[in-house]
C-alpha positions in Angstrom: 6.6 17.6 16.7 4.2 15.4 14.7 2.4 12.9 16.8 2.9 14.8 20.0 0.4 15.5 22.8 -2.2 17.1 20.5 -5.4 15.0 20.2 -5.5 13.2 16.9 -8.8 13.9 15.0 -8.6 10.6 13.1 -8.9 8.6 16.3 -12.7 8.7 16.8 -13.3 7.3 13.3 -10.6 4.6 13.8 -12.1 3.6 17.1 -15.6 3.4 15.7 -14.2 1.2 12.9 -12.6 -1.2 15.3 -15.8 -1.5 17.4 -17.9 -2.0 14.3 -15.6 -4.7 12.8 -15.4 -6.7 16.0 -18.7 -6.1 17.8 -21.0 -6.1 14.8 -23.8 -4.0 16.5 -26.0 -4.2 13.3 -26.3 -7.9 13.9 -28.1 -7.3 17.2 -29.9 -4.1 16.3 -31.9 -4.5 13.1 -32.4 -0.7 12.6 -28.7 -0.2 12.2 -28.6 -2.4 9.1 -30.1 0.4 7.0 -27.2 2.6 7.8 -23.9 2.0 5.9 -21.9 2.3 9.2 -18.7 0.9 7.7 -18.5 3.7 5.1 -19.7 6.4 7.6 -16.9 5.5 10.0 -14.4 5.4 7.2 -15.4 8.8 6.1 -15.2 10.1 9.6 -11.7 8.7 10.0 -10.5 10.1 6.7 -11.9 13.5 7.5 -10.1 13.4 10.9 -6.9 12.3 9.1 -7.1 15.3 6.8 -7.6 17.6 9.8 -4.6 16.0 11.5 -2.4 16.8 8.5 -3.8 20.3 8.3 -3.2 20.9 12.0 0.2 19.2 11.8 -0.7 16.6 14.3 0.6 14.0 11.8 2.9 14.2 8.9 2.9 12.5 5.5 5.4 9.7 6.3 5.8 6.3 4.7 6.4 3.0 6.4 8.4 0.0 5.1 5.0 -1.8 4.6 3.4 0.9 2.3 5.1 0.1 -1.1 4.5 -3.6 -0.7 0.9 -3.2 0.3 0.4 -0.9 -2.7 2.0 -3.5 -4.9 -0.2 -6.3 -3.4 -3.4 -4.3 -4.0 -2.5 -3.5 -7.6 -1.4 -7.1 -8.4 -4.6 -8.5 -6.7 -6.8 -6.1 -8.7 -4.9 -6.9 -11.9 -5.5 -10.7 -11.5 -9.3 -10.4 -11.1 -9.5 -7.8 -13.9 -7.8 -10.3 -16.2 -9.7 -13.3 -15.1 -13.2 -12.0 -14.5 -13.6 -8.2 -15.1 -17.4 -8.4 -14.6 -17.0 -9.8 -11.1 -14.1 -7.6 -10.1 -15.8 -4.8 -8.2 -16.8 -6.9 -5.1 -13.4 -8.5 -4.4 -11.5 -5.3 -5.1 -13.8 -3.4 -2.8 -13.2 -5.9 0.0 -9.5 -5.7 -0.4 -9.7 -1.9 -0.5 -11.3 -1.9 2.9 -8.4 -4.0 4.3 -5.8 -1.7 2.8 -7.7 1.4 4.1 -7.7 -0.1 7.6 -3.9 -0.4 7.4 -3.6 3.2 6.0 -5.7 4.8 8.7 -4.1 3.0 11.6 -0.5 2.9 10.4 -0.4 6.5 9.1 -3.1 8.1 11.2 -1.5 6.9 14.5 1.9 8.5 15.0 2.4 8.6 18.7 2.6 6.1 21.5 -0.3 7.7 23.2 -2.5 7.2 20.1 -1.2 3.7 19.7 -2.2 3.0 23.3 -5.7 4.2 22.6 -6.2 2.2 19.4 -4.7 -0.9 20.9 -6.8 -0.5 23.9 -9.9 -0.4 21.7 -8.9 -3.6 20.0 -8.2 -5.2 23.4 -11.6 -4.1 24.7 -13.3 -5.8 21.7 -11.2 -8.9 22.2 -12.5 -9.1 25.8 -16.0 -8.5 24.6 -16.1 -11.3 22.0 -14.3 -13.7 24.2 -16.7 -13.0 27.1 -19.6 -13.6 24.8 -18.0 -16.9 23.7 -17.4 -18.0 27.3 -20.9 -17.0 28.4 -22.3 -18.9 25.4 -20.3 -22.0 26.1 -21.4 -22.1 29.8 -25.1 -21.5 28.9 -27.7 -24.3 28.7 -28.3 -25.9 25.3 -31.6 -25.3 23.4 -33.2 -26.5 20.2 -32.5 -24.2 17.3 -34.6 -24.1 14.1 -32.0 -24.1 11.4 -32.1 -21.4 8.8 -32.4 -23.5 5.6 -31.4 -20.5 3.4 -27.9 -21.0 4.7 -27.2 -24.7 4.2 -23.5 -24.4 4.9 -24.1 -23.0 8.3 -26.1 -25.9 9.7 -26.5 -24.4 13.2 -27.5 -20.9 12.2 -31.1 -20.3 13.1 -33.6 -19.3 15.8 -33.8 -20.9 19.3 -37.3 -22.1 20.0 -36.8 -22.1 23.8 -36.9 -25.9 24.4 -33.9 -27.3 26.4 -32.0 -30.2 24.8 -29.1 -32.5 25.5 -28.8 -33.9 22.0 -30.3 -33.2 18.6 -32.7 -36.1 19.0 -34.6 -34.4 21.8 -35.3 -31.5 19.4 -37.4 -33.7 17.2 -39.7 -34.8 20.1 -42.7 -32.8 21.3 -43.8 -29.5 19.7 -41.9 -29.8 16.4 -42.3 -27.3 13.5 -43.3 -29.3 10.5 -40.5 -29.7 7.9 -38.0 -27.9 10.1 -34.4 -28.9 10.6 -33.1 -28.7 14.2 -29.8 -28.3 16.0 -29.0 -28.5 19.7 -26.7 -25.6 20.5 -25.7 -23.2 23.3 -27.5 -19.9 23.3 -25.5 -16.8 24.1 -25.7 -13.1 24.3 -26.5 -10.8 21.4 -28.4 -13.5 19.6 -25.4 -15.8 19.2 -25.5 -19.5 19.1 -22.8 -22.2 19.1 -22.2 -24.3 16.0 -21.4 -28.0 15.4 -23.1 -29.2 18.6 -21.5 -26.8 21.0 -18.5 -25.0 19.5 -18.8 -21.4 20.6 -18.5 -18.5 18.1 -19.4 -14.8 17.7 -21.0 -12.8 14.9 -19.9 -11.4 11.5 -16.3 -11.8 10.7 -15.8 -13.9 13.8 -18.7 -16.3 13.3 -16.3 -19.2 12.7 -15.1 -20.7 16.0 -11.5 -21.0 14.7 -11.5 -17.3 13.8 -12.9 -16.3 17.2 -10.2 -18.3 18.9 -7.5 -16.8 16.8 -8.7 -13.3 17.3 -8.7 -13.8 21.1 -5.2 -15.4 21.2 -3.5 -12.6 19.2 -5.2 -10.0 21.3 -3.6 -11.3 24.5 -0.2 -9.6 23.8 -2.1 -6.3 23.7 -3.2 -6.8 27.3 0.4 -7.5 28.3 1.7 -4.5 26.5 -1.0 -2.1 27.8 -0.3 -3.3 31.3 3.5 -2.9 31.1 3.7 0.3 29.0 2.5 2.5 31.8 2.9 2.5 35.6 1.7 -0.9 36.8 -1.4 -0.8 38.9 -3.8 -3.3 40.4 -6.5 -2.5 37.8 -4.1 -3.0 34.8 -2.9 -6.3 36.3 -6.5 -7.4 36.7 -7.2 -6.6 33.0 -4.3 -8.8 32.0 -5.4 -11.7 34.2 -9.0 -11.3 33.0 -7.9 -11.3 29.4 -5.7 -14.3 29.9 -8.6 -16.3 31.5 -11.2 -15.3 28.9 -8.9 -16.0 26.0 -7.9 -19.4 27.4 -11.5 -20.4 28.2 -12.7 -19.2 24.8 -9.9 -21.3 23.1 -11.1 -24.4 24.9 -14.8 -23.7 24.3 -14.3 -23.1 20.5 -12.6 -26.5 20.3 -10.2 -24.9 17.9 -6.9 -26.7 17.7 -5.5 -24.0 15.6 -6.6 -21.3 18.0 -5.0 -23.2 20.9 -1.7 -23.5 19.0 -1.8 -19.7 18.5 -2.3 -19.2 22.2 0.7 -21.5 22.8 2.8 -19.5 20.3 2.0 -16.2 22.0 3.0 -17.5 25.4 6.1 -19.2 24.0 7.2 -15.9 22.3 7.0 -14.1 25.6 8.8 -16.9 27.4 11.6 -16.9 24.9 12.0 -13.1 25.1 12.2 -13.1 28.9 14.1 -16.3 29.7 15.5 -17.6 26.4 15.1 -21.3 25.6 14.0 -22.2 29.1 11.3 -19.5 28.9 10.2 -20.8 25.5 9.8 -24.3 27.0 7.9 -22.9 30.0 5.5 -21.0 27.7 4.8 -24.1 25.7 4.2 -26.2 28.9 1.9 -23.5 30.3 -0.3 -23.5 27.2 0.0 -27.2 26.3 -2.9 -28.4 28.6 -5.3 -26.5 26.3 -4.5 -28.9 23.5 -5.9 -31.8 25.6 -9.2 -29.9 26.2 -10.4 -29.3 22.6 -13.6 -31.1 23.3 -13.8 -32.6 19.8 -14.0 -36.4 19.4 -11.4 -38.1 17.4 -13.7 -38.9 14.5 -14.8 -35.3 14.1 -11.2 -34.1 14.4 -10.0 -36.6 11.8 -12.8 -35.6 9.4 -11.9 -31.9 9.8 -8.2 -32.6 9.2 -9.0 -34.6 6.1 -11.2 -31.9 4.8 -8.5 -29.3 5.4 -5.9 -31.4 3.6 -8.2 -31.9 0.6 -8.6 -28.1 0.4 -4.8 -27.6 0.5 -4.3 -30.1 -2.2 -7.0 -28.4 -4.3 -5.2 -25.0 -3.8 -1.9 -26.5 -5.1 -3.7 -28.0 -8.0 -5.4 -24.7 -8.9 -2.1 -22.9 -8.7 -0.4 -25.6 -10.9 -3.0 -24.8 -13.6 -2.6 -21.0 -13.1 1.0 -20.4 -11.8 1.5 -16.7 -12.6 -1.9 -14.9 -12.1 -3.8 -17.6 -10.2 -7.5 -17.8 -10.7 -8.1 -14.2 -9.7 -8.8 -12.3 -6.5 -11.7 -13.8 -4.6 -12.4 -16.7 -7.0 -11.2 -19.7 -5.1 -14.7 -20.7 -4.1 -15.6 -21.1 -7.8 -13.0 -23.9 -8.1 -13.4 -25.7 -4.8 -16.3 -26.6 -2.6 -14.7 -24.9 0.4 -12.3 -22.2 1.2 -8.6 -23.0 1.2 -8.1 -23.1 5.0 -4.7 -21.7 4.5 -4.0 -18.0 3.9 -0.7 -18.6 2.1 -2.2 -21.2 -0.2 -5.2 -19.0 -0.8 -3.0 -16.2 -2.0 -1.0 -18.6 -4.1 -4.1 -20.1 -5.8 -5.9 -16.8 -6.4 -3.0 -14.4 -7.0 -0.2 -16.7 -8.3 3.3 -17.0 -6.9 3.9 -13.2 -7.2 0.8 -12.6 -5.0 1.8 -15.1 -2.4 5.3 -13.5 -2.3 3.9 -10.0 -1.8 1.5 -11.2 0.9 4.4 -13.0 2.7 6.6 -9.9 2.5 3.8 -7.9 4.2 3.7 -10.4 7.0 7.5 -10.6 7.2 7.8 -6.8 7.5 5.0 -6.6 10.0 7.0 -8.9 12.3 10.4 -7.4 11.4 9.4 -3.9 12.5 9.0 -4.9 16.2 12.1 -7.2 15.9 14.3 -4.3 14.8 12.9 -2.1 17.6 13.7 -4.8 20.2 17.2 -5.3 18.9 17.9 -1.6 18.8 16.6 -1.0 22.3 18.7 -3.8 23.7 21.8 -2.3 22.1 21.1 1.4 22.9 18.5 1.8 25.7 18.2 5.6 25.2 17.8 5.6 21.4 14.1 5.1 21.0 11.4 7.5 22.2 13.7 10.0 23.9 15.5 8.4 26.8 15.1 5.2 28.9 11.4 5.7 29.6 10.6 6.1 25.9 12.8 3.0 25.1 10.8 1.0 27.6 7.5 1.9 25.9 8.9 1.1 22.5 10.3 -2.2 23.6 7.0 -3.1 25.4 4.9 -2.4 22.4 7.4 -4.1 20.0 7.2 -7.3 22.1 3.4 -7.2 22.0 3.2 -6.7 18.3 5.9 -9.4 17.6 4.1 -11.9 19.8 0.8 -11.2 18.0 2.5 -11.8 14.7 4.1 -15.0 15.9 0.6 -16.2 16.6 -0.9 -14.8 13.4 1.8 -16.4 11.2 1.0 -19.8 12.7 -2.8 -19.3 13.0 -3.4 -18.2 9.4 -1.7 -21.3 8.2 -4.9 -23.1 9.1 -7.4 -20.4 8.1 -8.3 -18.3 5.1 -7.3 -15.0 6.7 -5.6 -13.3 3.7 -8.2 -10.6 3.3 -9.6 -10.7 6.9 -10.2 -7.3 8.6 -8.7 -8.5 11.9 -5.3 -9.4 10.2 -5.1 -6.0 8.5 -5.9 -4.2 11.7 -2.8 -5.9 13.2 -0.7 -5.0 10.1 -1.9 -1.5 10.7 -0.8 -1.7 14.4 2.7 -2.7 13.3 2.8 0.2 10.9 1.6 2.5 13.7 4.4 1.2 16.0 6.9 2.2 13.3 5.3 5.6 12.9 5.4 6.2 16.6 9.1 5.3 16.9 9.9 7.3 13.8 8.2 10.4 15.2 10.7 10.3 18.1 13.7 9.0 16.2 13.9 10.1 12.6 17.0 7.9 12.0 15.0 4.8 12.7 14.7 2.5 9.7 13.7 -1.1 8.9 15.6 -2.2 5.8 14.3 -4.8 3.4 17.1 -5.9 1.1 17.8 -8.8 -1.3 18.7 -11.1 1.6 15.2 -10.5 3.1 13.6 -11.0 -0.3 15.5 -14.3 -0.7 14.5 -15.4 2.8 10.8 -14.8 2.2 10.9 -16.5 -1.2 12.7 -19.5 0.3 10.0 -19.7 3.0 7.2 -19.6 0.4 8.9 -22.4 -1.6 9.3 -24.4 1.6 5.6 -24.0 2.4 4.6 -25.1 -1.1 7.0 -28.0 -1.0 6.1 -29.2 2.5 2.3 -29.0 1.9 2.7 -30.8 -1.4 4.6 -33.7 0.1 2.4 -33.9 3.2 -0.9 -33.8 1.3 0.3 -36.4 -1.2 1.3 -38.8 1.5 -1.7 -38.1 3.7 -4.3 -38.4 1.0 -2.7 -41.3 -0.8 
């Protein structure tokens, strides 16, 4: 049977990709920057996937996501080729990496054992980045010489070793002539906080909001890994450790959006376990985080106004280019900042068809685990070969669905449309489908006209609500 107990040859390459994307070792070890590790690991994963097909460890099998992702890629490439063919290569290449991540994970992982390994790798990276964030936030503050070549990242630079309690103290004593300073926490792996103490990581998670989101949506993986096999003290400890690190990191990033995602994840588990009472309990359990953001009201108000201004700009851009948008990756050419909303970013860059395709991908990524949960509750022995297999399928389905509950909310406040982390989770949803399908060939996740109408209505609701809200808030 495909996806059985035989070791999958694509796994090493996939695991290296996950580690590379999250950990960013080349940021800490300069010698690695000369090696195109991303493409090396992609080649390794593709070679392994070809071997798996040859050895019949996997089968060529589609998922409900595949045709929509293909359509999204083609449409996105079409928009930039029409709008700016000279600048098309970069944005198309970035999106191709996202789609490749989905393909490798969703179609190269076709068993629960392999899913367990890949999800475990993602979880280990979540623990790593959150640990670095927590350590950074609890470390003393030092003066940082700001890198003036990156004016938009005002706290990026080199620590000079002098302790500080405010930015003023950095301009007293041994000061480098003409240098700009910031007072920030200094963490592991050369990391520094930003904005006067908001913790962050490196690379694709250098924004505090994105670090907080990545941590919160990784929490369901800890719950799923702990429950999908025999419960032990070690697995319970990992779940508790992950919960503590994710919660602390959410506080230290001072990310209101990340804290809402944390709340959404716990609320999803509470609702699944205890219904409405569990949902309320999950909200109450996470709610204290919202009072610990650490950002003063003036700073928070400024951030909110900035985000609303970007939303209004996104709608204005789309109004001028309703069908094709301004082209893949070109929002920054029309606005001083990113859109701060994944749905509106897709709308403004790819037009209404692009937003619809993106939303369908997210909808199906959440519907796959939903259908599995509903099927298991109706027929406990139908998934995975008996009750034990049904339990594994149900556990992973709940984890993936909770992750997408958090993602759907979190990306409303972040430009995550083409973010590697999002596409890794889309791949995990596809891998869950492939694992269930390998055991139950009758399993299907339909997408009909009712689903299409529902997604379209939700997109129109987002556009309408954001339009009304920004008009009233910015008036």
